[in-house]
N, C-alpha and C positions, 0 to 999 in steps of 0.2 A: 504494500500500500504506500502511496505517495505521502510525503510529510505534509502537514497542514500548512496552509499559506496564510499570510496576514491579510487583513482587510484591504490594505493598500495594493498588494500584489493582485488580489482578485479584482479590485477596482480597475487596475491597469489592464487586466485581461479583457474587460468588457467596456472600457472607455470608448472604444470605437463606435459603440452604439450611440453614445451621446453626439458624436460627430455626425453620424448618419442622420439622427433626428434633426440636428441643426441644418444640415444641407436640405433635407426634405422640407423643413419649415421655410427656408429661403425660397425653395422651388414653389411651394404652395402659395406663398405670399406674392411672388413676383410673376408667375406665369400669366395670369389673367391681365395684369397691367401691361406686360410686355406684348401679349397678343393684341390688346386694345391699341397700344401705340403703333402696332404694325397694321392697323385697320382691318383686322380679321373680324368677320361677323360673329356675334355672340353664339350663334347656333353651332359653331365649329369648335368652341373652347374645349368641350369634353373630349374631342377627338385627340387632343394633345396627350391625354392620359389613357387612351384606349390601347395603345400598342404594347406598353410594358406588361400588363397582366397576361396578355396573349403570349408574349415572348417567355415570360416567367413560367407559364403553364407547361410549355414544351421544353424549355432549356434548363430550368432549375433541377429537375431530376438527373439530367445528364451531368450538370456541374457537380451535383452531389456525388454521383458515381465516380467522376474524375477525382474529386477531393478524397474520397475514401481509398482510392488506389494510387494516389500520388506518391511518388518516391523521390521527391525533391530534397535537396540537402537542407532546405529551410523547414522541412516538415510537411505534413499533409495539408494543413489548413492555411498556413501563412501566405503561400503564393496566391491563393484565391482571395484572401482578405485584402492583400495588396492590390491585386488586379481589380477588385471591385472598388477599392478606394480610388485608384487611378481613373477608373471609368466614371465614378461619381464626380471626380474633380473635372474631368473633361466635359461631362454633362453640364456642370454648373458654369464652366467657362463658356460653353456654347450658348447656354440660356442667357447669361448676362451680357454676352457680346454678339448676339445673333444679328442685330441690325448692322453692326460694324462689319461682321464677316459677310453678311449679305451684300453690302455695298462693295466689299472687296471682290466678291465673286460676280459682280455685275448687276446687282439690283439698282433700279432707278431711284433717285433721291426725290422724285416728284411726290408731293404730299398726298395726292389723290390716288396713287396706285398702290396696290398691295405688293409688298416686296416678297415674292414667292420664295426666294432662296433663304431669306431671313426667317420666314415662317417655317420652312422645312428644318432649318438649323435649330429653331426653338423647339420644334417637335422632337428632333433627335436628342437635344439636350435633356428635355423632360423625360424621354424614354430611357436614356442612359442613367439619369439620376434615379428614377424609380426602379428600374431593373437592378442596378448595382446595389442600391440601398436595400431592396427587398431580398436580393440573393445573398448579400453578405451576412445576413443574420444566421443562416444555417451553419456556415463555417465558423462563425464566432462562437456559437453554442457548442459545436463539435470540438473546437479548440479548447473551450473551457472544460468539457468532459475529458478530453485527452490529457490535460495537464494538471488536473486537480483530483483530490480524493472525494468520496461521496459527500462528506459533510461540507466541504468547501464548495462543491457543486451547487448545493442548495443555497448557500449564501451568494454565490456567483449569479445564479438564476434570479434570485431576489433583487440583486443590484441591477441585473440586466432588465428586469421588469420595471424597476423604478426609473431607469434612464431612458427607456424607450419601449421597443416592441416586445 
């Protein structure tokens, strides 16, 4: 059996959940204003959040299987946690800078037109944030199980629940 870990070590193990919650809060708060600034009709707002659950339904079991069989020198879970963190970071960068990237890729700056590239980049950013944030929870929980004893797991999951999902 593994030795017991301190509260601070367990907190460090699940602190990524807090970061995920912050990124999702930023995404939730800013997606509609960004889409509004891009002159997207209100009836299309929900489509920005549609793709991620569909991707997750098909890809999360595959990612879980890869994580269970990963033989990386960093361990089984850390590469996936890092990949999801990078994906969420790219997603937030796309979301927050979609209009600038859209102009860079050829969107018109006329105020009456809908900048299609910026809208697509916003949707990609939202999808990346949602997918990566939702998918990261399983490797984080599995990492907690892999690295702690049963009594610490209970404390870790309680902290995990307080911090986020």
